[in-house]
C-alpha positions in Angstrom: 34.5 2.7 -21.9 36.1 2.5 -18.9 33.3 1.9 -17.1 32.5 -1.0 -19.2 36.2 -2.3 -18.6 35.9 -2.1 -15.6 33.1 -4.8 -15.0 34.1 -7.1 -17.5 36.6 -8.6 -15.5 34.2 -11.1 -13.8 32.9 -12.2 -17.3 36.2 -11.9 -19.3 35.6 -15.8 -20.1 31.9 -15.7 -21.1 32.7 -12.4 -23.2 35.7 -14.5 -25.1 33.5 -17.6 -25.3 30.5 -16.6 -26.9 32.3 -15.0 -30.0 34.6 -17.8 -30.2 31.7 -20.4 -30.9 30.1 -18.1 -33.3 33.0 -18.0 -35.1 33.2 -21.8 -34.9 29.4 -21.2 -36.5 30.8 -19.4 -39.2 33.4 -21.3 -40.6 31.0 -23.8 -40.7 28.7 -21.6 -42.7 31.9 -20.8 -45.2 32.4 -24.6 -46.0 28.9 -25.5 -46.8 29.2 -23.8 -50.3 32.0 -25.2 -51.2 31.0 -28.8 -50.4 27.3 -28.1 -52.2 29.2 -27.1 -55.3 31.4 -30.3 -55.1 27.9 -32.1 -54.7 26.4 -30.3 -57.8 29.6 -30.8 -59.7 31.0 -34.1 -59.0 27.8 -35.8 -57.9 24.2 -34.7 -59.7 26.1 -33.2 -63.0 28.0 -36.8 -63.1 25.1 -38.9 -61.7 27.3 -40.2 -59.0 24.6 -40.5 -56.4 27.2 -42.4 -54.0 29.5 -39.0 -53.5 26.3 -37.3 -53.4 25.2 -39.6 -50.2 28.6 -39.3 -48.4 28.3 -35.9 -48.6 24.8 -35.5 -47.0 26.0 -36.6 -43.4 28.7 -33.8 -43.4 26.3 -31.5 -43.8 23.8 -32.3 -41.3 26.5 -33.1 -38.9 27.7 -29.6 -39.7 23.7 -27.9 -39.2 24.1 -29.9 -36.2 27.3 -28.6 -34.5 26.6 -25.2 -36.2 23.2 -25.1 -34.6 24.6 -26.0 -30.8 27.7 -23.3 -31.5 25.0 -20.5 -31.8 22.8 -21.3 -28.8 26.2 -22.1 -26.9 27.6 -18.6 -28.4 23.9 -16.9 -27.2 23.8 -18.5 -23.7 27.2 -16.6 -22.9 26.1 -13.2 -24.8 23.3 -13.1 -22.5 24.9 -14.3 -19.3 27.7 -11.7 -20.0 25.3 -8.8 -21.0 23.2 -9.5 -17.9 25.6 -9.5 -15.8 28.1 -6.5 -17.2 24.9 -4.4 -17.3 23.6 -5.4 -14.1 26.9 -4.3 -12.5 27.0 -1.1 -14.1 23.5 -0.2 -12.8 25.0 -1.1 -9.7 27.7 1.3 -10.2 25.9 3.9 -10.8 23.3 3.7 -7.7 26.2 3.5 -5.8 27.8 6.6 -7.3 24.1 8.4 -6.8 24.6 7.8 -3.2 27.5 9.3 -2.4 26.1 12.8 -4.1 25.4 15.4 -2.1 22.2 17.1 -2.4 23.1 19.8 -4.6 24.5 17.0 -6.9 21.1 15.9 -7.2 19.5 18.8 -7.9 22.2 19.6 -10.4 21.6 16.0 -12.1 17.8 15.7 -11.7 15.6 12.9 -11.3 14.7 12.2 -14.4 18.2 11.5 -15.6 18.7 9.6 -13.0 15.7 7.4 -13.7 16.7 7.1 -17.1 20.1 6.1 -16.4 19.3 3.6 -14.3 16.7 1.7 -16.1 16.3 2.7 -19.8 20.0 3.6 -21.0 21.5 0.3 -18.6 18.7 -1.7 -20.6 20.2 -0.1 -24.1 23.8 -1.4 -23.0 22.7 -4.6 -22.0 21.3 -5.0 -25.5 24.2 -3.4 -27.4 26.5 -5.9 -25.4 24.8 -8.6 -26.6 24.7 -7.9 -30.2 28.2 -6.8 -29.8 29.4 -10.2 -28.3 27.1 -12.7 -31.2 27.6 -10.6 -34.0 30.3 -7.7 -34.0 33.3 -10.8 -34.5 30.5 -13.3 -36.6 29.3 -10.7 -38.9 33.0 -9.4 -40.5 34.6 -12.6 -40.2 31.6 -13.6 -42.6 31.8 -11.4 -45.2 35.9 -11.5 -45.6 35.8 -15.0 -45.3 33.1 -14.9 -48.1 35.3 -12.8 -50.3 38.4 -15.1 -49.6 36.1 -17.9 -50.4 35.1 -16.5 -53.6 39.1 -15.5 -54.2 39.3 -19.4 -53.8 36.4 -20.4 -56.3 37.1 -17.7 -58.8 40.0 -15.5 -57.9 38.8 -12.7 -61.1 35.1 -12.2 -59.4 36.4 -11.9 -55.7 36.6 -8.5 -57.4 32.8 -7.9 -57.1 32.9 -9.1 -53.2 35.5 -6.7 -52.4 33.5 -3.6 -53.9 30.3 -4.4 -52.3 32.5 -4.9 -49.3 34.0 -1.5 -49.3 30.9 0.7 -50.2 29.1 -1.0 -47.8 31.9 -0.2 -44.7 32.2 3.3 -46.0 28.5 3.6 -45.5 28.5 2.2 -41.8 31.3 4.1 -41.0 29.4 7.5 -41.6 26.0 6.1 -40.0 27.8 5.4 -37.3 30.0 8.8 -36.8 26.7 11.0 -37.1 24.0 8.6 -35.0 25.6 8.6 -31.8 25.2 12.0 -31.6 21.5 12.3 -32.2 21.1 9.0 -30.4 22.5 11.2 -27.1 20.2 14.0 -27.8 16.9 11.6 -28.0 18.2 10.1 -24.8 18.4 14.0 -23.4 14.9 14.2 -24.5 13.8 11.0 -22.9 15.0 12.5 -19.9 12.7 15.7 -20.0 9.7 14.1 -20.8 10.1 11.6 -17.7 10.5 15.1 -15.6 7.3 16.0 -17.3 5.6 13.2 -16.0 6.7 12.7 -13.1 5.6 16.4 -12.1 2.5 15.4 -13.3 1.5 12.3 -11.3 2.8 14.0 -8.4 0.8 17.5 -8.6 -2.4 15.4 -9.9 -4.4 16.8 -7.0 -3.0 20.2 -7.5 -3.5 20.3 -11.4 -7.1 18.7 -11.0 -8.4 21.1 -8.3 -7.6 24.5 -10.3 -9.3 22.7 -13.6 -5.0 22.7 -15.2 -5.4 18.9 -16.8 -5.9 20.5 -20.5 -3.0 22.7 -19.9 -1.1 19.8 -18.4 -2.1 17.9 -21.5 -0.7 20.1 -23.9 2.6 20.8 -22.1 3.1 17.0 -22.2 2.1 16.7 -25.8 5.0 19.3 -26.0 7.1 17.1 -24.8 6.5 14.3 -27.0 6.3 15.9 -30.1 10.0 17.3 -29.5 10.9 13.7 -28.2 9.3 12.1 -31.5 11.5 14.6 -33.3 15.0 13.7 -31.7 13.9 9.9 -32.3 13.1 11.0 -35.9 16.2 12.4 -36.7 18.5 10.0 -34.0 16.7 7.2 -37.3 17.3 9.3 -39.9 20.7 7.5 -41.4 19.4 3.9 -39.1 16.7 3.9 -41.5 18.7 4.1 -45.1 21.1 1.6 -44.1 19.3 -1.4 -44.3 17.5 -0.4 -47.8 21.1 0.8 -48.9 22.6 -1.9 -47.7 19.9 -4.5 -49.8 20.4 -2.1 -52.7 24.7 -2.5 -52.7 24.7 -6.0 -52.7 21.7 -7.4 -54.6 23.1 -4.6 -57.3 26.5 -7.1 -56.4 24.4 -10.5 -57.2 23.1 -8.8 -60.6 26.4 -8.1 -61.3 27.9 -11.2 -60.3 25.0 -13.0 -62.1 25.9 -11.6 -65.4 29.8 -12.2 -64.8 28.7 -15.6 -63.7 26.9 -16.1 -67.1 29.9 -15.1 -69.5 32.3 -17.0 -68.0 30.0 -20.3 -67.8 29.1 -19.8 -71.2 33.0 -19.3 -72.0 34.1 -22.8 -69.8 35.8 -21.1 -67.4 33.1 -21.8 -64.2 31.1 -25.0 -63.3 27.6 -25.2 -62.0 28.8 -25.7 -58.8 30.8 -22.7 -58.4 28.2 -20.2 -59.5 26.1 -21.7 -56.9 29.0 -21.2 -54.5 29.6 -17.9 -55.6 26.1 -16.8 -55.5 25.7 -18.5 -51.9 28.5 -16.1 -50.8 27.2 -13.5 -52.0 24.1 -13.7 -50.0 25.7 -14.6 -47.1 27.6 -11.5 -46.9 23.8 -9.4 -47.7 22.4 -11.2 -45.0 25.8 -10.3 -42.1 25.8 -7.1 -43.7 22.1 -6.1 -43.0 23.1 -7.8 -39.3 25.8 -5.5 -39.2 23.9 -2.3 -39.8 21.2 -3.1 -37.3 24.1 -3.9 -34.7 25.9 -0.5 -35.8 22.5 0.9 -34.9 22.1 -0.5 -31.3 25.6 0.2 -30.7 25.5 3.5 -31.5 22.4 3.9 -29.4 24.5 2.0 -26.1 27.3 3.9 -26.7 25.0 7.2 -26.4 24.0 5.8 -23.1 27.4 4.2 -22.0 29.0 7.6 -22.5 25.1 9.0 -20.4 26.7 6.5 -17.4 30.0 7.3 -17.5 29.2 11.4 -17.4 27.6 10.4 -14.1 30.5 8.5 -12.9 33.0 11.4 -13.5 30.9 13.8 -11.6 33.0 14.9 -8.5 30.4 14.8 -5.5 30.3 17.6 -3.3 29.8 15.6 -0.4 31.4 15.9 2.9 34.1 12.7 3.2 34.8 13.9 6.9 35.9 11.0 9.2 34.9 12.6 12.6 32.7 11.2 14.6 29.9 13.3 17.2 29.2 12.1 20.3 25.6 11.1 20.0 24.9 10.7 23.9 24.9 14.3 24.7 23.5 17.2 23.5 25.2 19.1 20.4 25.6 22.7 20.0 25.6 24.4 16.5 28.1 27.8 15.8 27.3 29.4 12.3 29.7 31.8 11.6 29.5 34.3 8.4 27.5 31.8 6.5 26.6 32.6 3.0 24.5 30.2 0.8 22.8 30.4 -2.5 21.4 27.4 -4.7 22.2 26.3 -8.1 21.0 28.0 -10.4 20.4 31.1 -8.2 21.6 34.6 -8.9 20.7 35.7 -5.2 21.8 34.3 -2.2 19.1 32.4 0.2 21.4 33.1 3.6 23.2 35.8 3.9 26.2 36.6 6.9 24.4 34.2 9.2 25.8 33.9 12.5 24.6 32.1 15.3 25.9 30.2 18.9 23.7 27.3 19.6 24.4 26.1 23.5 23.7 22.4 23.7 20.3 21.8 25.3 19.0 24.9 24.1 15.4 25.0 22.4 16.0 27.5 19.7 12.8 28.6 17.6 13.2 30.1 14.0 10.6 32.5 12.6 10.3 34.5 9.7 7.6 35.0 6.2 7.8 32.3 3.3 10.9 32.6 1.8 13.2 34.0 4.0 15.7 31.3 4.1 14.6 29.3 6.9 14.7 26.0 5.5 17.9 26.7 4.2 19.4 27.7 7.9 17.9 24.4 8.8 19.8 22.6 6.0 22.9 24.2 6.5 22.6 23.1 10.4 22.3 19.6 9.7 24.6 19.3 6.7 22.6 18.9 3.9 24.6 21.5 2.3 27.3 23.2 2.9 27.9 26.9 2.7 29.6 29.0 0.3 31.2 31.2 2.2 31.5 30.7 6.3 31.4 27.7 8.3 29.4 25.2 10.3 30.3 24.1 13.7 28.8 20.9 15.3 29.6 20.6 18.6 32.9 22.1 17.7 33.3 20.6 15.0 33.1 21.5 11.3 30.3 20.1 9.0 32.5 19.0 6.4 34.6 16.9 8.5 31.7 14.9 10.1 31.5 11.6 8.8 27.9 10.9 7.1 27.2 7.9 9.1 27.7 10.2 12.1 25.7 13.1 10.8 22.8 10.7 10.0 23.0 9.0 13.7 23.4 13.0 15.7 21.2 15.0 14.0 17.4 14.2 13.7 15.2 15.9 10.8 11.8 16.5 10.2 10.4 18.5 7.2 7.1 19.8 6.3 6.2 17.3 3.6 7.1 14.0 5.2 8.2 11.8 2.9 7.0 8.3 3.2 7.6 5.0 1.8 5.3 2.0 0.6 5.9 -0.3 3.8 5.0 -0.4 7.0 4.9 2.0 9.8 7.3 0.6 11.3 9.6 0.5 8.3 9.1 4.5 8.0 9.8 4.8 11.8 13.3 3.2 11.6 14.1 3.5 7.8 16.4 0.6 8.1 17.8 1.3 11.4 17.8 -2.4 12.6 19.4 -1.5 16.0 16.6 0.8 17.1 14.3 -1.9 19.8 10.7 -2.2 20.2 10.8 0.4 23.2 12.7 3.2 21.2 10.3 2.9 18.4 7.3 3.0 21.2 8.7 5.7 22.9 9.0 8.2 19.5 5.3 7.7 18.9 4.7 8.5 22.2 6.3 12.1 22.3 5.6 12.6 18.3 1.7 11.5 19.0 2.0 9.4 16.9 0.7 6.3 18.9 -3.2 7.5 18.3 -2.3 6.9 14.6 -0.8 3.6 15.0 -3.5 2.5 17.8 -6.5 3.2 15.1 -4.7 0.8 12.8 -5.7 -2.7 13.7 -2.6 -4.2 12.6 -0.5 -1.5 15.4 3.1 -0.9 13.5 2.8 -3.6 11.2 0.2 -1.7 9.2 1.3 -1.1 5.4 0.8 2.2 3.9 1.0 2.5 0.4 3.6 5.3 -1.7 4.0 8.2 -0.1 1.4 7.7 2.4 -1.4 7.8 1.0 -4.9 7.0 3.3 -2.8 9.2 5.9 -3.5 12.7 6.9 -0.8 15.7 6.7 -0.8 15.6 10.1 -0.3 11.9 10.4 2.2 11.6 8.1 4.1 14.9 9.6 3.8 12.6 12.9 5.1 10.0 11.6 7.9 11.9 10.2 9.0 13.4 13.9 8.3 10.1 15.0 11.6 9.2 12.6 13.8 11.6 13.1 13.4 11.0 17.3 13.5 7.1 17.8 17.5 7.7 16.8 17.5 9.6 20.0 19.8 12.7 18.3 21.9 15.1 19.9 20.4 17.5 17.9 16.7 17.6 16.8 15.8 20.2 14.0 11.9 20.5 13.4 11.3 22.4 9.7 7.6 23.6 10.3 7.0 19.9 10.9 4.1 20.7 13.1 2.0 23.3 9.9 -0.5 20.6 9.7 -1.5 19.7 13.4 -4.3 21.0 15.3 -3.3 23.3 18.5 -4.1 20.8 20.6 -2.0 18.2 19.4 1.1 20.7 19.1 0.7 21.7 22.4 1.3 18.3 23.5 3.6 17.7 21.1 5.9 20.3 22.0 5.4 19.4 25.6 6.9 16.2 25.0 9.7 17.7 23.5 10.6 20.1 26.6 10.1 17.0 28.4 12.9 14.8 26.7 14.8 12.6 29.1 18.1 13.0 26.8 17.6 16.5 26.4 18.5 17.1 22.9 19.2 20.5 21.4 16.3 21.4 19.6 15.6 23.6 16.4 11.8 24.4 15.9 11.5 26.5 12.7 8.1 27.9 11.7 5.7 30.8 10.7 3.8 30.6 14.3 4.8 32.9 16.9 2.9 30.3 19.2 4.8 27.7 18.4 8.3 28.9 19.5 7.0 31.3 21.9 8.6 29.0 24.9 11.8 28.6 23.4 14.9 29.9 24.9 15.6 32.3 22.0 13.9 32.7 18.8 15.7 33.6 15.3 13.9 36.0 13.6 14.7 36.2 9.8 14.6 38.4 7.1 15.9 38.2 3.1 18.1 35.6 4.5 19.4 37.4 7.5 18.8 37.5 10.9 16.9 40.6 12.1 16.4 39.7 15.6 17.4 37.2 18.4 15.8 37.0 21.2 13.3 35.2 23.6 9.4 36.0 23.1 9.2 39.0 25.4 12.0 40.8 24.7 11.5 40.6 21.0 8.4 41.8 21.4 9.7 45.3 22.5 12.8 45.1 20.4 11.3 44.0 17.1 8.1 45.7 15.5 8.2 42.9 12.8 7.7 40.6 15.6 4.9 42.6 17.1 3.1 43.3 13.8 3.6 39.4 13.4 2.2 38.3 16.5 -0.8 40.8 16.8 -1.8 39.5 13.3 -1.4 35.9 14.2 -3.5 36.3 17.5 -6.5 38.4 15.3 -6.2 35.5 13.4 -6.6 33.1 16.4 -9.5 35.1 17.8 -11.5 34.6 14.5 
């Protein structure tokens, strides 16, 4: 509940006023049956119409004031619920921004999406109902029992027994349903993940004619979610019928006992009506309370999930040291090993390299040999399990995230583009970048022709994920994004794979002629991409097999010679 209390402060007054106005409304409701009883016994029964008309304005006043109190209470409840849930959503979002890539992979994007949307909405609904009903309903129930005792003490036992029975039923329901609601939310995470994967892989699924299989898997996840939600609703479905059964039996017994007392002259007509009204009020409020318990149980389960995220200890670095971005940066890796979350085998093993400032380094190897992992370790995206990574002599864990982001430019094979203009996708919120910086980055990355082909230029709006742009165009926009900040360390992780040889050759030439002379690390599976680098790192199964320039590698590495000859033959074809 700490997360909830952390955000109540600003809305404390509204959170107090809402129940207060609801209690005021409840006071009027509890008083009305006594006034009606007086009207029946002292006015209608005795034929005193003056007494009746004297009490009508009081009943009308109570109705108007009660209505105004209810509207005011609803306003404050909605204001508090929306404000508190908005604060919780912001806290969750801010927490996500502090997590490392490893933390993201551990939590899962589907859980994050569900937390920020559906779970927070459930919390908002729970808070709203809590403020409006949690005090009002028990107050009405207890108040009705007390007022019944005022009307006829011997009849109040019926009210007490009904209330006690319902309290036991509600307590059991709440205890058993919270866990099941939590399991249902986890099932929703699973189906969100399946849906996201299906949408992202739509082309592949259709291309391999696996639409029916994907549909079956979705159906399976849907059935599992359905079963989890049915289990979560089992107890809730019994709550309303049990409430009606207990209270209606109580009403039947009340009428039976009331008739006996009425025939004996112990109860008047008005008192019987008043007792019946109080029992009806209890019925209505217990039904409301039952529905409230269901909603609060869901909200509590969602709040526990949110607090679970807030309790995650981030593995992201919290360093404060700053890199000098005005010069090329060195990179040193000493006996670095790294294993991905959930994997048994190391992706990078005993990796040691010393890259000098301004040096051009190529990293070659077969698919899955650890090239991208090594690049991510150099960029500080992941931290090594063993060994250390130094950038310009500073341990990557000790460098501030802001300094890393501005000093290390990285472009990936699959460039992620966002809905917005080409300029926005290149700057990515870096308002300090000037127009000439952006134009120069476009020229160097060979994406200037992409910009020129659009009538709007850099203002051209692209859709989510860059639909409408080819793979090569997206890669060049990603390289422009990395170059725009003039980083001291530039890492291109197979980000020229979709380029034709002519464009790639022009791009590589531009990189060699950069005026800032950054340290450049080229990762590729193509020998020709890296052959002009100062040194080439040949990787195999997570380890460094050899380090040397192209000509020397041809002499010392059989694996490299085979790779080179194979690609030469394929190029000839």
